[in-house]
RODO-2510 file (C-alpha; in nm, 4 decimals, decimal comma):
residues 112
     n   res          X          Y          Z
     1     m     6,0452     0,5039     0,9281
     2     t     5,8725     0,2494     1,1428
     3     e     6,0112     0,1507     1,4802
     4     v     6,1413    -0,1773     1,3361
     5     q     6,3299    -0,0060     1,0542
     6     s     6,4744     0,2581     1,2821
     7     t     6,5818    -0,0079     1,5329
     8     f     6,7565    -0,2000     1,2549
     9     v     6,9428     0,1101     1,1361
    10     a     7,0388     0,2025     1,4929
    11     s     7,1693    -0,1448     1,5787
    12     f     7,3579    -0,1571     1,2468
    13     g     7,5262     0,1733     1,3299
    14     i     7,6041     0,0615     1,6833
    15     a     7,7648    -0,2568     1,5530
    16     i     7,9814    -0,0672     1,3031
    17     v     8,1011     0,1725     1,5731
    18     a     8,1550    -0,1178     1,8169
    19     q     8,3696    -0,2995     1,5606
    20     f     8,5789     0,0103     1,5048
    21     f     8,6250     0,0880     1,8755
    22     a     8,6957    -0,2754     1,9624
    23     r     8,9842    -0,2834     1,7168
    24     w     9,1065     0,0590     1,8209
    25     f     9,1029    -0,0058     2,1973
    26     k     9,1823    -0,3801     2,1612
    27     t     8,8852    -0,4827     2,3749
    28     p     8,6004    -0,7267     2,3082
    29     m     8,3142    -0,5938     2,0961
    30     i     8,0592    -0,6937     2,3579
    31     v     8,1745    -0,4039     2,5764
    32     f     8,0522    -0,1576     2,3151
    33     y     7,7535    -0,3633     2,1949
    34     v     7,5881    -0,3812     2,5348
    35     a     7,6164    -0,0102     2,6049
    36     g     7,4590     0,0751     2,2705
    37     i     7,1919    -0,1939     2,2484
    38     i     7,0361    -0,1575     2,5951
    39     p     6,8331     0,1536     2,5010
    40     l     6,6946    -0,0287     2,1957
    41     v     6,5534    -0,3270     2,3876
    42     p     6,1704    -0,3126     2,3760
    43     g     6,1055    -0,3374     2,7494
    44     g     5,7968    -0,1169     2,7480
    45     i     5,6379    -0,3154     2,4678
    46     a     5,7105    -0,6437     2,6481
    47     y     5,5533    -0,4998     2,9637
    48     n     5,2405    -0,4026     2,7705
    49     t     5,2284    -0,7546     2,6245
    50     m     5,2226    -0,9134     2,9679
    51     r     4,9770    -0,6588     3,1051
    52     s     4,7347    -0,7175     2,8178
    53     i     4,7517    -1,0940     2,8594
    54     v     4,6926    -1,0686     3,2351
    55     e     4,3939    -0,8417     3,1697
    56     l     4,2606    -1,1078     2,9273
    57     d     4,2930    -0,8727     2,6287
    58     y     4,4560    -1,1305     2,4046
    59     n     4,4280    -0,9326     2,0806
    60     s     4,6289    -0,6435     2,2213
    61     g     4,8681    -0,8888     2,3858
    62     i     4,9411    -1,0594     2,0548
    63     e     4,9830    -0,7233     1,8823
    64     y     5,2295    -0,5983     2,1449
    65     g     5,4081    -0,9329     2,1468
    66     m     5,4593    -0,9285     1,7710
    67     r     5,5933    -0,5731     1,7892
    68     a     5,8384    -0,6784     2,0616
    69     l     5,9537    -0,9776     1,8560
    70     m     5,9977    -0,7687     1,5430
    71     v     6,2009    -0,5033     1,7247
    72     s     6,4164    -0,7718     1,8893
    73     g     6,4695    -0,9369     1,5520
    74     a     6,5678    -0,6035     1,3996
    75     i     6,8322    -0,5603     1,6701
    76     a     6,9761    -0,9051     1,6001
    77     m     6,9683    -0,8563     1,2229
    78     g     7,1431    -0,5195     1,2472
    79     l     7,4239    -0,6694     1,4544
    80     v     7,4672    -0,9673     1,2214
    81     f     7,4577    -0,7652     0,8991
    82     a     7,7158    -0,5210     1,0308
    83     e     7,9424    -0,8082     1,1374
    84     v     7,9194    -0,9676     0,7935
    85     m     7,9846    -0,6404     0,6130
    86     i     8,2875    -0,5587     0,8279
    87     q     8,4300    -0,9075     0,7717
    88     l     8,3825    -0,8714     0,3932
    89     i     8,5482    -0,5295     0,3930
    90     y     8,8473    -0,6558     0,5916
    91     r     8,8760    -0,9590     0,3659
    92     i     8,8817    -0,7347     0,0588
    93     l     9,1342    -0,4994     0,2178
    94     n     9,3576    -0,7899     0,3236
    95     k     9,3140    -0,9553    -0,0183
    96     g     9,2008    -1,2841     0,1321
    97     r     9,4819    -1,3100     0,3860
    98     t     9,3815    -1,4370     0,7258
    99     s     9,5605    -1,4164     1,0556
   100     m     9,6159    -1,7954     1,0487
   101     g     9,7676    -1,7647     0,7020
   102     s    10,0049    -1,4973     0,8276
   103     f    10,0927    -1,7140     1,1270
   104     a    10,1696    -2,0146     0,9037
   105     r    10,3789    -1,8013     0,6683
   106     l    10,5874    -1,6636     0,9567
   107     k    10,6337    -2,0114     1,1003
   108     r    10,7608    -2,1432     0,7655
   109     q    11,0035    -1,8511     0,7379
   110     r    11,1436    -1,9210     1,0864
   111     t    11,2068    -2,2886     1,0142
   112     k    11,4129    -2,2121     0,7010
***
């Protein structure tokens, strides 16, 4: 696997686990996202990008910059894909019911 593919898989897994733990502990997902995503951020590659540009080695700077952008994009895509998949799974399990639908149904029952 390339570093972009492995970063995507890692961020996807982190997002799935974060969704699960957020529901289990009733805390925001961001608490678990941040702790898992920080090691994936391409800080070393971004440093090499800036160093190459300062040293007037633009070809290496562009190469490092594109790698940093691709890894960052893979992180974002992994988080988004996991969010979408979890939402689809919960929608299938709840058979299309939403929390607002449940709220409206309970409110109608109370007024009768």
